[in-house]
C-alpha positions, 0 to 999 in steps of 0.5 A: 759283220764289217761295212764301210759307207761312202755317203757325203750327206751328214744327216744321211750317214748318221742315220744310215750309221746308227741304224746299221750299227743297232743291228749288229753291224761294224760301220766305217764312213768316209764322207767323199770318194777318194777316202771311201776309195782308199779305205775299200783298198786298204781294209777288209769289209763285207759290204760297201754302200756308196751314194752316187754323186760324191765330191772328189770321186764319184761313187760310179767311179769309186765302183769301176776303179775296185773292179778294176782291181779286182776287188769283188765286194759286194756294192749297194749304190744309193741314188736320187737318179733313179730312172731306168737309165740311171739304174742300168749305169749303176749297175753296169758299173760294177753295183750289185744292188742300186737303192733310190732315194728316198727309202724306208730304212728297212728297205736298206737292211733287207737289200743289204742283208740279201746281199751279204747272203748271196755273198757268202754261200752256204757252204762258207763258213758264216758260222763261228765256234769254240768249244760249244759256243756257236755264232751264226753269222747269217741267222745272228744267231748264239748258241750254247750247248745248243741253248740259244743265247739272246744277245744285243747288238753290241754284244753280238759285235762284241763276241764276233770280234772275241771269236774272230780272234780266239786265242789271243789277248784283244786290248781296250783300245782294239775292242774301242776301235773295233767294236766301239769305233772309238779312236780315242778312249772316253774313260768310261767303263763301257767295256768293262759293262759290256764284258761283264754282261756277256760274260753272264750270258755266255759263262755264268750257266756252263761249267766251262768259262770260256771267256777270260781277264788278262790282268793288265792286258786285256781280254781272251776267249780261249777253251782252258781244256784244250790248253 
């Protein structure tokens, strides 16, 4: 799932981004309100985490402008201002939750997951499927032929991106930008290593391979039995 973090404090942003990435989320970051608003208006995110005190455009104004569009994406507001009136103001501005600094990362993660559950009710599609391969985004669980497959967070994110692009060639550049958040090629074999590990987990013990290399182009997830 894709999250936009709008936080001007470099250390805090790095801490949150690292923690969320380790849990399999794809995180974009803006260090001021104007850039955050631009990203939120021009990209698709499952969740926004917004600091209240931001340069150029404060967090509450950012949220108010989003709601005026209207964009109903869940928003978690972070703030050192913890009085009741401050929290009420944040919620009335359009925030869905309000977390007071300092906080434990475990609490931030729990609140984020609770907002995501409310934003994706049971009747909405939160399961991605291809043949007998199934990914439950809410449970963060992957199965093939009803067998649970244990994936590392990066492998989960990689598979989610491939599943969302089933039947399409996914290039190295696309993977670097969307899964690793690199906007340049670091000239490493990180993609090859992760693709190999993922293929070993979702294909090795099964009759029909689903993850394919497209020579000179990239990779594709598809079921050859339906071609």
